[in-house]
Backbone as CSV, one residue per row, in Angstrom:
resi,resn,N_x,N_y,N_z,CA_x,CA_y,CA_z,C_x,C_y,C_z
1,MET,107.643,-55.883,214.877,108.135,-54.896,215.086,106.492,-53.848,215.622
2,ALA,106.788,-53.394,217.181,106.076,-52.510,217.159,105.977,-51.214,216.836
3,ILE,104.843,-50.309,216.686,105.123,-48.759,215.977,104.116,-47.880,217.228
4,THR,105.569,-47.014,217.404,104.584,-46.301,218.449,104.769,-44.786,217.499
5,VAL,103.978,-44.175,217.974,103.371,-42.744,216.686,102.962,-41.403,217.965
6,LEU,103.491,-40.468,217.838,103.389,-39.537,218.510,102.596,-38.303,217.918
7,TRP,101.483,-37.761,217.526,101.241,-36.938,216.289,100.684,-35.810,217.070
8,SER,101.209,-34.439,217.045,100.263,-33.057,217.193,100.694,-32.694,216.788
9,VAL,99.468,-31.732,216.157,99.259,-31.135,215.150,98.090,-29.940,215.795
10,ALA,98.966,-28.590,215.410,97.691,-27.175,215.955,97.175,-27.195,214.218
11,CYS,96.232,-26.840,214.394,95.312,-26.789,212.904,94.204,-25.901,212.884
12,SER,93.700,-25.024,212.387,92.884,-24.204,212.953,91.266,-24.897,212.604
13,GLN,91.419,-26.019,211.445,90.049,-26.395,211.286,89.401,-27.502,212.481
14,PRO,88.682,-28.012,213.439,87.998,-28.006,214.409,88.071,-30.013,213.506
15,ASP,88.429,-30.293,212.984,88.459,-31.441,212.692,89.846,-32.487,212.261
16,GLN,90.920,-30.969,212.388,92.339,-31.848,212.112,93.223,-31.860,213.711
17,LYS,92.633,-32.824,214.241,93.052,-33.088,215.439,93.614,-34.765,215.381
18,ILE,94.648,-35.376,215.939,94.968,-36.691,215.914,94.338,-37.288,216.802
19,GLU,93.598,-37.195,217.550,92.390,-37.919,217.880,91.110,-38.176,216.999
20,GLY,91.479,-39.876,217.592,90.710,-40.678,216.829,91.468,-42.041,215.976
21,LYS,90.494,-42.729,214.583,90.629,-43.669,214.606,91.814,-43.504,213.197
22,TRP,93.141,-44.354,212.325,93.431,-43.615,211.486,93.649,-45.094,211.274
23,ALA,93.398,-45.224,209.461,93.888,-46.461,208.677,95.132,-46.337,207.847
24,SER,96.434,-46.695,207.874,97.179,-46.894,206.961,96.901,-46.837,205.699
25,LEU,97.594,-46.103,204.801,97.207,-46.311,203.143,98.587,-46.757,202.552
26,LYS,99.774,-47.349,203.309,100.814,-48.005,202.490,100.787,-49.230,202.845
27,THR,100.281,-49.700,204.005,100.241,-50.793,204.920,98.799,-51.753,205.119
28,GLU,98.623,-52.370,204.168,97.008,-53.357,204.449,96.688,-53.690,206.221
29,GLY,95.547,-52.664,206.896,95.234,-53.930,207.881,96.091,-53.158,209.242
30,PHE,96.889,-52.105,208.657,97.084,-51.360,209.963,96.161,-50.378,210.799
31,THR,96.069,-49.951,211.440,95.410,-48.914,212.374,95.900,-48.727,213.266
32,VAL,95.831,-46.986,213.650,96.035,-46.986,214.888,94.616,-45.697,215.793
33,TYR,94.675,-45.894,216.698,93.629,-45.159,217.457,93.774,-44.627,218.192
34,PHE,94.031,-42.662,218.497,94.604,-42.327,219.427,93.179,-41.618,220.036
35,ARG,92.874,-41.970,221.602,92.031,-41.796,222.228,92.253,-40.417,222.505
36,LYS,91.261,-39.668,223.397,91.815,-38.258,223.914,92.154,-38.393,225.103
37,ASP,92.529,-38.946,226.025,92.606,-39.244,227.182,94.171,-39.816,227.272
38,GLY,94.811,-39.393,226.134,96.573,-39.585,225.977,96.855,-41.073,225.855
39,THR,95.914,-42.135,225.703,96.661,-43.678,225.489,96.754,-43.829,223.923
40,PHE,96.950,-44.587,223.082,97.191,-45.079,221.694,96.937,-46.668,221.810
41,ASP,96.764,-46.860,220.792,96.602,-48.627,220.319,97.052,-48.995,218.920
42,GLY,97.898,-49.420,218.571,97.781,-49.948,216.938,97.315,-51.065,216.922
43,PHE,96.903,-51.426,215.940,96.330,-52.663,215.078,97.002,-52.981,214.033
44,SER,96.840,-54.681,213.950,97.738,-55.345,212.669,95.922,-56.271,212.821
45,ASN,95.570,-55.798,211.146,94.435,-56.828,210.917,93.567,-56.718,212.424
46,GLY,93.195,-56.122,212.743,92.200,-56.485,214.496,93.025,-57.018,215.370
47,LYS,94.553,-56.941,215.184,95.013,-57.098,216.661,95.800,-56.508,217.065
48,SER,95.528,-56.095,218.559,96.428,-55.659,218.835,98.142,-55.493,219.032
49,PHE,98.811,-54.765,218.746,100.481,-55.247,218.683,101.125,-53.926,219.167
50,ALA,100.476,-53.041,219.648,101.530,-51.846,220.176,100.224,-50.623,221.603
51,SER,100.961,-50.368,222.080,100.288,-49.595,222.869,100.825,-48.563,223.653
52,GLY,100.494,-47.323,224.099,101.155,-46.705,224.796,100.042,-45.178,225.553
53,TYR,101.123,-44.270,225.384,100.955,-42.713,226.204,101.385,-41.755,224.721
54,TYR,100.652,-40.895,224.188,101.019,-39.580,223.661,100.841,-38.504,224.174
55,LYS,101.573,-37.535,224.044,101.023,-36.122,223.890,101.746,-35.335,222.786
56,THR,100.932,-34.376,222.431,101.117,-33.211,221.528,101.541,-32.179,221.472
57,SER,102.184,-31.209,220.950,102.743,-30.149,221.038,102.957,-29.205,219.874
58,GLY,101.993,-28.124,219.415,102.287,-27.138,217.944,102.174,-28.621,217.050
59,ASP,102.517,-29.119,216.074,102.528,-29.853,215.150,103.341,-31.187,215.457
60,THR,103.496,-31.395,216.643,104.687,-32.519,217.157,104.223,-33.560,218.023
61,LEU,104.162,-34.319,218.091,103.785,-36.018,218.671,104.811,-36.444,219.337
62,PHE,104.561,-36.743,220.392,105.539,-37.675,221.259,104.954,-38.735,222.067
63,VAL,105.582,-39.777,221.776,104.842,-41.243,221.677,106.131,-42.125,222.813
64,ASN,105.207,-42.593,223.634,106.561,-43.468,224.759,105.343,-45.307,225.082
65,GLU,105.865,-46.178,224.257,105.402,-46.874,224.684,106.232,-48.147,225.858
66,PRO,105.582,-47.749,226.800,106.096,-49.012,227.649,106.298,-49.941,228.007
67,THR,107.524,-50.410,227.405,107.846,-51.738,227.306,108.985,-52.409,227.848
68,PRO,109.905,-53.268,228.216,111.014,-53.052,229.270,111.951,-52.222,228.308
69,ASP,111.871,-52.435,226.675,113.252,-51.359,226.666,112.117,-49.804,226.257
70,SER,111.439,-49.956,226.333,110.900,-48.537,226.757,110.758,-47.040,225.452
71,TYR,110.052,-48.428,224.045,110.374,-47.531,222.893,109.755,-45.794,223.288
72,LYS,110.412,-45.071,222.537,109.995,-43.563,222.561,110.016,-43.054,221.023
73,ALA,109.088,-42.081,220.447,109.780,-41.394,219.587,108.988,-39.564,219.284
74,ILE,109.337,-39.397,218.421,108.981,-37.796,218.034,108.702,-37.950,217.082
75,TYR,107.220,-37.457,216.221,107.468,-36.845,214.739,106.314,-36.172,214.586
76,THR,106.574,-35.235,213.467,105.813,-33.761,213.165,104.555,-33.985,211.990
77,PHE,103.384,-33.397,211.987,102.364,-33.955,211.511,101.790,-32.930,209.999
78,ARG,101.668,-33.450,208.788,100.722,-32.218,208.582,99.403,-32.752,207.899
79,PHE,98.542,-32.483,208.214,97.437,-32.797,207.701,96.948,-32.338,206.015
80,GLU,96.125,-33.219,205.389,95.626,-32.472,204.079,94.050,-33.800,203.981
81,ASP,93.420,-33.223,204.390,91.850,-33.294,204.012,91.498,-34.339,205.211
82,ASP,91.060,-34.974,205.325,91.277,-36.212,205.720,92.522,-37.245,205.910
83,LYS,93.426,-36.820,205.899,94.309,-37.215,205.786,95.414,-36.872,206.923
84,VAL,96.580,-37.419,207.133,97.799,-37.234,208.086,98.723,-37.687,207.380
85,ILE,99.962,-36.907,207.032,101.624,-37.592,206.851,102.277,-37.436,208.081
86,SER,102.838,-38.658,208.341,103.391,-38.158,209.428,105.023,-37.829,209.098
87,TYR,105.762,-37.318,209.959,107.472,-36.837,209.655,108.262,-37.694,210.827
88,ALA,109.495,-38.386,210.766,110.511,-38.702,211.751,110.674,-37.677,212.174
89,VAL,111.104,-37.487,213.319,112.411,-36.484,214.120,112.962,-37.044,214.932
90,SER,113.191,-38.480,215.754,113.609,-39.430,216.162,112.781,-40.306,216.637
91,ASP,113.352,-42.052,217.101,112.522,-42.935,217.524,113.561,-43.397,217.899
92,THR,113.099,-44.513,218.886,114.335,-45.712,219.440,114.096,-46.902,218.860
93,VAL,113.251,-47.444,217.339,113.779,-47.970,216.918,113.547,-47.512,215.599
94,SER,114.593,-47.747,214.862,115.172,-47.353,213.366,114.178,-48.262,212.656
95,GLY,113.766,-49.217,212.554,112.838,-50.051,211.631,111.360,-49.018,211.749
96,ARG,110.942,-48.951,212.392,109.610,-47.989,212.813,109.919,-46.819,211.999
97,ARG,111.125,-45.785,212.204,111.787,-44.629,212.008,111.130,-44.511,210.472
98,LYS,112.021,-45.623,209.738,112.053,-45.799,208.191,111.009,-45.814,207.628
99,ALA,110.155,-46.880,208.278,108.999,-47.166,207.927,107.830,-46.121,208.243
100,MET,107.595,-45.257,208.799,107.314,-44.318,209.172,107.399,-42.980,208.381
101,ASP,108.630,-42.610,207.925,109.294,-41.460,207.596,107.900,-41.186,205.964
102,GLY,107.220,-40.337,206.575,106.306,-40.094,204.960,104.930,-40.448,204.946
103,HIS,104.995,-41.581,205.816,103.580,-42.535,205.797,102.310,-41.649,206.214
104,VAL,101.818,-42.409,205.091,99.940,-41.460,205.037,99.028,-42.217,206.368
105,PHE,98.277,-41.938,206.340,97.053,-42.096,207.249,95.837,-41.432,206.893
106,GLU,94.735,-42.435,206.710,93.407,-41.282,206.376,92.331,-42.015,207.654
107,ARG,92.144,-40.743,208.049,90.894,-40.804,208.649,89.517,-41.649,208.784
108,ILE,89.683,-42.868,210.171,88.324,-43.572,209.649,87.135,-42.657,210.227
109,ARG,86.004,-42.883,209.593,85.178,-42.002,210.172,83.749,-43.358,210.808
110,ASP,83.596,-43.353,211.793,82.300,-44.398,212.303,81.031,-44.215,211.708
């Protein structure tokens, strides 16, 4: 199952941005990399399995994974220190929506 997640958060602290690398605290080996250019990649145990485009507006993330089925999702997020928690608003993949609702990611520091 491809996981497409868009995150957007308006926060006053400079490090509270969705851009960067994130590791799941729920699913071992699952990471997401959000680039400043609006693209993202999802990895499972180091292998790419999802990619696409994202944009943010306030605390809302919009994701578009350009597959033949054009997977789309909308999530809101809340930061807690170096962690971010996702909340599903809508997702064209029901299994992903269930898995990602309340999912916690931790920022990966380089």
